[in-house]
C-alpha positions as CSV (number, residue, x, y, z in Angstrom):
1,M,-21.5,45.4,28.6
2,M,-25.1,45.1,27.4
3,S,-27.9,44.4,29.9
4,N,-28.2,40.7,30.5
5,K,-31.5,38.9,30.5
6,F,-29.8,35.5,30.0
7,Q,-28.3,33.3,32.7
8,E,-24.5,33.3,32.7
9,T,-24.0,29.5,32.8
10,I,-25.9,26.3,32.6
11,T,-25.0,22.7,33.6
12,A,-25.4,19.6,31.6
13,E,-28.0,18.4,34.0
14,E,-30.1,21.6,33.6
15,I,-29.9,21.2,29.8
16,L,-31.6,17.8,30.0
17,E,-34.7,19.5,31.4
18,Y,-35.2,21.4,28.2
19,D,-37.2,20.1,25.3
20,L,-35.2,18.7,22.3
21,S,-35.6,20.6,19.1
22,W,-34.0,20.6,15.6
23,F,-34.1,22.3,12.2
24,K,-37.4,21.6,10.5
25,G,-37.0,23.5,7.3
26,E,-35.7,22.3,3.9
27,I,-32.3,20.6,3.8
28,V,-30.4,20.4,0.6
29,V,-27.3,18.3,0.3
30,V,-25.0,19.9,-2.2
31,D,-22.8,17.2,-3.6
32,N,-22.6,18.2,-7.2
33,L,-22.2,21.5,-9.1
34,K,-25.7,21.3,-10.7
35,T,-27.3,21.3,-7.2
36,F,-24.8,24.0,-6.2
37,D,-25.9,26.3,-9.0
38,R,-29.6,25.7,-8.1
39,V,-29.2,26.6,-4.3
40,M,-26.7,29.5,-4.4
41,P,-29.3,32.1,-5.6
42,A,-31.5,31.1,-2.6
43,I,-28.8,32.1,-0.1
44,R,-26.6,34.5,-1.9
45,H,-28.6,37.6,-1.0
46,E,-29.5,36.7,2.6
47,K,-28.3,39.2,5.2
48,L,-27.8,36.6,7.9
49,L,-26.7,33.0,7.7
50,G,-25.9,30.4,10.3
51,F,-22.5,28.9,9.6
52,D,-20.8,25.6,10.7
53,T,-18.5,22.9,9.3
54,E,-18.0,19.2,9.9
55,T,-14.9,17.2,9.6
56,R,-14.6,13.4,9.6
57,P,-13.2,12.5,13.0
58,S,-9.6,11.3,13.3
59,F,-8.8,8.8,16.0
60,R,-5.1,9.1,15.4
61,K,-3.2,11.4,17.7
62,G,-2.0,14.6,15.9
63,H,-3.9,13.8,12.7
64,K,-6.7,16.1,11.6
65,N,-8.8,15.5,8.5
66,K,-9.8,18.1,6.0
67,V,-13.2,19.8,6.3
68,S,-15.9,17.6,4.7
69,L,-18.9,19.9,5.0
70,I,-19.9,23.6,5.1
71,Q,-23.3,24.3,6.5
72,L,-25.1,27.6,5.7
73,S,-28.6,28.1,7.0
74,T,-31.4,30.7,6.5
75,G,-34.4,30.4,8.7
76,R,-36.1,27.9,6.4
77,L,-33.3,26.5,4.2
78,A,-30.1,24.7,5.2
79,C,-27.5,24.0,2.5
80,L,-25.0,21.3,3.3
81,F,-22.0,21.8,0.9
82,R,-20.0,18.6,0.6
83,I,-16.5,20.1,0.2
84,N,-14.9,16.7,0.0
85,M,-16.9,16.2,-3.2
86,I,-17.2,19.6,-4.9
87,G,-14.3,21.5,-3.4
88,L,-14.9,25.2,-2.5
89,P,-16.4,26.8,-5.6
90,P,-15.6,30.4,-6.4
91,D,-19.2,31.6,-5.7
92,L,-19.1,30.0,-2.3
93,A,-15.7,31.5,-1.5
94,A,-17.1,34.9,-2.6
95,L,-20.0,34.5,-0.2
96,L,-17.6,33.6,2.7
97,G,-15.7,36.8,1.8
98,D,-18.8,39.1,1.5
99,P,-18.8,41.6,4.4
100,K,-22.5,42.4,3.7
101,V,-23.6,38.9,4.7
102,I,-23.3,38.0,8.4
103,K,-22.2,34.5,9.0
104,A,-22.7,33.5,12.6
105,G,-21.0,30.5,14.0
106,V,-19.2,29.0,17.0
107,A,-15.4,28.7,17.2
108,I,-15.0,29.7,13.6
109,H,-11.3,30.7,13.6
110,D,-10.0,27.2,12.9
111,D,-12.8,26.5,10.4
112,I,-11.8,29.5,8.3
113,K,-8.1,28.7,8.5
114,V,-8.8,25.2,7.1
115,L,-11.2,26.4,4.4
116,R,-8.6,28.9,3.2
117,K,-6.3,25.9,2.5
118,V,-9.0,24.5,0.1
119,R,-9.3,27.9,-1.8
120,K,-7.8,31.2,-0.9
121,F,-10.4,33.9,0.1
122,E,-10.5,36.8,2.4
123,P,-13.0,36.0,5.1
124,A,-15.5,38.8,6.0
125,G,-18.8,39.1,7.7
126,F,-18.1,36.4,10.3
127,V,-19.3,36.6,13.9
128,D,-17.9,34.2,16.4
129,L,-20.7,33.6,18.9
130,Q,-18.2,32.4,21.5
131,K,-16.8,36.0,21.7
132,F,-20.1,37.7,20.9
133,V,-22.0,36.3,23.9
134,K,-19.5,37.7,26.4
135,D,-21.1,41.2,25.8
136,F,-24.3,39.7,27.2
137,G,-22.6,38.3,30.3
138,I,-22.9,34.7,29.1
139,Q,-19.9,32.6,30.3
140,N,-20.6,29.4,28.5
141,S,-19.6,29.2,24.9
142,G,-20.3,25.7,23.5
143,L,-23.2,25.6,21.0
144,K,-25.3,23.1,23.1
145,K,-25.1,25.4,26.2
146,L,-25.6,28.6,24.2
147,T,-28.7,27.1,22.5
148,A,-30.3,26.2,25.9
149,I,-29.4,29.6,27.5
150,I,-30.5,31.8,24.6
151,L,-33.1,29.8,22.7
152,G,-34.5,27.8,25.5
153,F,-34.3,24.3,24.0
154,R,-31.8,21.4,23.7
155,I,-30.0,20.1,20.6
156,S,-28.6,16.7,20.1
157,K,-24.8,16.3,19.5
158,R,-25.1,12.5,18.8
159,Q,-24.0,12.7,15.1
160,Q,-21.0,14.8,15.8
161,V,-18.3,12.1,15.5
162,T,-19.8,10.2,12.5
163,D,-18.3,9.8,9.1
164,W,-18.8,13.1,7.3
165,E,-17.2,11.6,4.2
166,A,-19.6,8.7,3.8
167,E,-20.9,8.2,0.3
168,E,-24.4,9.3,1.4
169,L,-25.1,11.4,4.5
170,S,-27.8,9.8,6.7
171,E,-30.9,11.7,7.6
172,P,-29.8,12.0,11.2
173,Q,-26.5,13.5,10.0
174,Q,-28.3,15.9,7.7
175,V,-30.6,17.1,10.5
176,Y,-27.7,17.4,12.9
177,A,-25.6,19.4,10.4
178,A,-28.5,21.7,9.5
179,T,-29.5,22.2,13.1
180,D,-26.0,23.3,14.1
181,A,-25.9,26.1,11.5
182,W,-29.5,27.1,12.0
183,V,-29.2,27.6,15.8
184,C,-26.1,29.8,15.2
185,R,-28.3,32.0,13.1
186,E,-31.2,32.0,15.6
187,I,-28.8,32.8,18.5
188,Y,-27.3,35.8,16.7
189,K,-30.8,36.9,15.6
190,K,-32.2,36.7,19.1
191,L,-29.2,38.6,20.6
192,T,-29.4,41.4,18.1
193,S,-33.2,41.3,17.7
194,I,-32.9,41.1,13.9
195,N,-36.4,40.4,12.4
């Protein structure tokens, strides 16, 4: 086990004492292949990306919707790929299968399983922060708690159960989605001291 300079757990009440923060870089909603072709070169050769997905919530017991959105973030650019509109293009599937590109996310096993139903690919380069943080003695594994413990700020989860298949994603949805991917990248970066 690595030396621990982080607290093991945090309560919801303690999180409320932290300042609220969010992704402040460029957000690109990728809802057509022209935009896809424009943004892919900007993230294709990154060594580290934050990864997350969003799914339209289902309020019917036992029913789960397909993934609506894949978020990939650098430190300054968050790409929100609207899978419900563009599918999973081969270049994006290739990136998800590239072992040279680290894709850090939380609870990614189910995300990958669902994405492989959209297009077959061999996932590689993924780091599940829920497992990764255990080496640092951190017991909490939800993104909100990990962000507070490791990055020292609070993120909002208000947009989580909104309609991710709406015709247009609202600005709060875009910021929420970008933030979730970006903090995954920043958490991994801080834990591994990647510059």
